[in-house]
C-alpha positions in Angstrom: 15.5 -130.1 -9.1 18.2 -128.9 -11.5 16.4 -130.4 -14.5 13.1 -128.8 -13.6 14.0 -125.2 -12.9 15.8 -123.9 -16.0 17.2 -120.6 -14.7 19.9 -120.4 -12.1 21.2 -117.2 -10.6 24.2 -116.6 -8.4 23.1 -114.8 -5.2 26.0 -114.0 -2.9 23.7 -113.4 0.1 21.9 -116.7 -0.1 23.5 -118.5 2.8 23.1 -115.4 4.9 19.4 -115.1 3.9 18.6 -118.7 5.1 21.1 -118.9 8.0 19.6 -120.2 11.2 16.2 -121.0 9.7 14.8 -124.5 10.1 11.6 -123.7 8.2 10.9 -125.5 5.0 10.1 -122.2 3.3 12.1 -119.0 4.1 10.9 -115.5 3.2 13.4 -113.5 1.2 13.7 -109.9 0.0 16.2 -109.4 -2.8 17.3 -105.8 -3.2 20.7 -106.3 -4.7 20.6 -104.1 -7.8 22.3 -106.5 -10.2 20.3 -109.5 -9.1 17.0 -107.6 -9.3 17.9 -106.3 -12.8 18.6 -109.8 -14.0 15.4 -111.2 -12.5 13.1 -108.4 -13.7 14.6 -107.3 -17.0 16.6 -110.3 -18.2 14.6 -113.3 -17.0 11.4 -111.3 -16.8 10.2 -113.3 -13.7 6.8 -112.5 -12.4 4.6 -113.6 -9.5 4.5 -117.4 -9.2 7.5 -118.1 -11.4 10.6 -119.8 -10.0 14.4 -119.9 -10.5 17.3 -121.5 -8.6 19.4 -119.2 -6.4 22.9 -120.4 -5.4 26.1 -119.4 -3.8 29.2 -121.5 -3.3 27.7 -123.3 -0.3 24.0 -123.9 -1.0 21.2 -123.6 -3.5 17.4 -123.4 -3.3 14.3 -122.7 -5.3 13.1 -119.1 -5.2 9.4 -118.4 -5.9 8.6 -114.9 -6.8 5.8 -113.1 -5.0 6.3 -109.5 -6.1 8.8 -107.9 -8.5 9.7 -104.3 -9.3 12.8 -102.4 -10.4 13.9 -102.0 -6.8 13.3 -105.3 -5.1 12.0 -108.8 -5.6 10.2 -110.6 -2.8 9.5 -114.3 -2.5 10.3 -117.5 -0.7 13.1 -120.0 -0.8 12.5 -123.7 -0.3 14.2 -127.0 -1.2 17.4 -125.5 0.3 20.2 -128.0 -0.3 24.0 -128.0 0.3 25.9 -128.0 -3.0 27.5 -131.3 -4.0 31.3 -131.4 -3.6 32.6 -133.6 -6.4 35.3 -136.1 -5.5 38.1 -136.6 -5.9 39.2 -133.0 -5.4 40.9 -131.8 -8.6 43.2 -128.7 -8.7 44.0 -127.3 -12.1 47.2 -125.3 -12.3 46.2 -122.9 -15.1 48.8 -120.7 -16.9 48.0 -117.0 -17.4 46.8 -117.4 -21.0 45.7 -114.5 -23.2 42.3 -113.1 -22.3 40.0 -115.1 -24.7 41.8 -118.4 -24.1 41.8 -117.8 -20.3 38.1 -117.1 -20.3 37.4 -120.2 -22.4 39.5 -122.3 -20.0 37.9 -120.9 -16.9 34.4 -121.5 -18.3 35.3 -125.1 -19.3 37.0 -125.9 -16.0 33.8 -124.8 -14.2 31.6 -126.9 -16.4 33.9 -129.9 -15.9 33.6 -129.8 -12.1 37.1 -128.7 -11.1 37.4 -127.8 -7.4 40.2 -125.4 -7.4 41.9 -123.3 -10.1 45.3 -122.0 -9.3 46.6 -119.4 -11.8 50.3 -119.7 -12.6 52.8 -117.3 -14.0 55.2 -119.4 -16.2 58.5 -118.3 -17.7 57.3 -117.7 -21.3 54.3 -115.7 -20.1 54.8 -111.9 -19.8 51.6 -110.1 -18.9 50.3 -107.9 -16.2 47.7 -108.9 -13.7 45.3 -106.7 -11.7 42.6 -107.1 -9.1 40.1 -105.9 -11.8 41.1 -108.8 -14.1 40.8 -111.3 -11.2 37.3 -110.1 -10.5 36.4 -110.4 -14.2 37.7 -114.0 -14.1 35.5 -114.7 -11.1 32.5 -113.4 -13.1 33.3 -115.8 -15.9 33.3 -118.7 -13.5 29.9 -117.6 -12.0 28.4 -117.4 -15.5 29.6 -120.9 -16.3 28.2 -122.1 -13.0 24.8 -120.6 -13.8 24.8 -122.1 -17.3 26.0 -125.6 -16.3 24.0 -125.7 -13.0 27.3 -126.7 -11.3 26.7 -124.7 -8.1 29.8 -125.8 -6.2 31.9 -123.8 -8.6 35.8 -123.7 -8.5 37.7 -121.7 -6.0 39.9 -119.3 -8.1 43.3 -118.5 -6.6 45.4 -115.5 -7.6 48.5 -116.1 -9.7 51.7 -117.5 -8.2 55.1 -118.1 -9.7 56.0 -121.4 -11.3 58.5 -122.1 -8.4 55.8 -121.4 -5.9 53.5 -123.8 -7.7 56.1 -126.5 -7.4 56.4 -126.0 -3.7 52.6 -125.6 -3.0 51.3 -128.4 -5.3 53.8 -130.5 -7.2 55.7 -131.5 -4.0 52.6 -133.2 -2.6 52.3 -136.9 -2.5 49.4 -137.3 -4.8 48.5 -137.9 -8.4 50.0 -135.2 -10.6 49.6 -134.9 -14.3 51.0 -132.6 -16.9 49.5 -132.7 -20.4 52.3 -133.1 -23.0 52.3 -134.6 -26.5 55.5 -136.5 -25.6 54.0 -138.1 -22.5 52.8 -141.6 -21.9 49.6 -142.6 -23.7 46.4 -141.3 -22.3 44.9 -144.8 -21.8 47.9 -145.7 -19.5 47.3 -142.6 -17.5 43.5 -143.3 -17.2 44.1 -146.9 -16.0 46.6 -145.7 -13.4 44.3 -143.0 -12.0 41.3 -145.4 -12.0 43.3 -148.0 -10.1 44.8 -145.5 -7.6 41.5 -143.8 -6.8 43.3 -140.8 -5.4 41.6 -138.3 -3.1 43.3 -135.4 -4.8 44.5 -134.9 -8.4 46.6 -132.0 -9.7 46.6 -131.3 -13.4 48.5 -128.8 -15.5 48.7 -127.9 -19.2 51.2 -125.5 -20.6 50.5 -122.1 -22.2 50.3 -121.6 -26.0 54.1 -121.2 -26.1 54.6 -124.3 -23.8 56.7 -124.6 -20.8 60.5 -124.3 -21.1 62.6 -127.5 -21.0 63.8 -126.4 -17.6 60.3 -126.1 -16.2 59.3 -129.5 -17.6 62.4 -131.1 -16.0 61.4 -129.5 -12.7 58.0 -131.1 -13.0 59.5 -134.5 -13.8 61.8 -134.1 -10.7 58.7 -133.8 -8.6 57.2 -137.1 -9.9 54.7 -135.5 -12.3 53.3 -137.9 -14.9 53.5 -136.5 -18.4 50.3 -137.5 -20.3 49.7 -137.4 -24.1 46.1 -136.5 -24.6 46.3 -136.9 -28.4 49.1 -137.5 -30.9 48.6 -134.0 -32.2 49.5 -130.5 -30.8 46.4 -128.9 -29.1 45.7 -125.4 -28.4 46.1 -124.7 -24.7 42.4 -124.3 -23.9 41.7 -127.5 -25.8 44.2 -129.4 -23.7 42.8 -127.9 -20.6 39.2 -128.7 -21.4 40.0 -132.2 -22.6 42.1 -133.2 -19.6 39.7 -131.7 -17.0 36.8 -133.6 -18.5 38.6 -136.9 -18.8 40.0 -137.1 -15.3 36.9 -135.8 -13.7 34.9 -138.5 -15.4 37.2 -141.5 -14.8 38.3 -140.7 -11.2 34.9 -141.0 -9.5 
């Protein structure tokens, strides 16, 4: 279905709209102003045309019956639960500068990361607001629409580095930190492929890197330091590369 229906739109009320229905085709009236605007004025959908609607739980094919500036009516069929990729991958993402953060969130969504935990590290000094958190969620939604990865990541608000150590790095699972001075990538790949872990935790440092103390704390928790390349990468490049590699080889 994903390869046939080109357009995909996030529709927060999808699960509610189809809840309890056992019919193959479910009538649906969309009157959410933003969704209606995108359908009518951006995608220019008209009677008989289709798109995929999704939320974080399900997706289905929406066929337009009528469309105007106030509402779009139609039917939803081929309702399917979103695929949950395994193993579960959590990415501990430093609070990068806005552009780099947006690029990283977009890439992590495309790569099929399950959870993104934002982390405030020692060298990062920036404010954080609910408004920015909501903007980051919109970036993730846009990436899910573009990549057709409907089971998009769960974004968690920032926590301190110490809290991250407690919540994630103390777990008995595969934990990887991307660092140029780490063990060769191939060695990491072979280890993960052999272990077939149910959960992988990955982290890359911010542009200014972690402090020596922070790195030592990761090592004390049994985190594997992995060299993605022999060169120094930008933060979002390391994030994108590591997410793609370990999502691909750990299936």
